[in-house]
C-alpha positions, -999 to +999 in steps of 0.1 A: +487+581+362+453+596+368+459+634+365+434+660+375+455+673+404+464+709+410+493+725+393+526+711+406+510+680+422+525+646+419+513+610+420+535+582+433+534+544+428+557+522+450+569+486+447+590+467+472+616+440+465+632+417+491+669+409+485+673+371+483+710+373+492+734+398+506+754+420+482+762+455+472+746+480+447+774+492+425+755+510+397+720+523+392+700+543+368+664+548+360+639+548+332+606+567+330+581+578+304+564+612+298+553+631+330+581+614+351+595+636+378+619+612+397+626+576+408+635+571+444+651+540+458+648+537+496+652+512+525+618+509+543+633+490+571+657+519+579+631+547+582+627+549+544+663+561+541+669+572+505+696+551+487+694+569+454+673+594+434+673+592+396+661+624+380+650+628+344+668+650+318+644+664+292+654+675+257+642+704+237+611+698+215+634+693+184+655+666+200+657+635+178+642+613+205+610+633+201+609+629+163+606+590+163+575+577+146+553+558+151+547+573+185+544+544+209+538+563+241+541+598+255+576+611+249+599+607+279+632+621+292+663+617+270+683+603+300+682+597+337+708+604+364+728+574+376+752+564+403+784+543+404+803+531+435+835+512+437+827+500+472+789+496+467+759+502+489+754+472+512+721+453+510+715+423+534+697+391+526+660+397+535+663+435+534+636+453+515+642+480+489+613+503+478+612+519+444+589+550+441+580+563+407+569+600+410+549+614+382+532+647+374+495+645+385+482+677+368+477+658+336+469+621+329+499+600+317+493+567+300+519+539+299+536+554+330+563+533+345+594+534+366+624+510+363+657+511+382 
């Protein structure tokens, strides 16, 4: 992520996936690296209706996750929020889902990513 924005600014990268068959989303969680603010899954064909937001949980500086060496990338959150549904969220064949990775834009962040 480029950085250089004003305090509190964000930078977003989107990717869209088209469902090859109909089904239901029954579980979801996210994964981000340092600087991550949120992952948002939405349905662009339904007015960008939000399906799920995955938010990061950050540890204190002395958390064991932040003591691992060698350091491979900027330390990230210790976990992300998830959802689980017994009935699921319906997705139709051909329907698009958009994943937006929202990162801090005040500072640059290398190896930024967003997976759900």
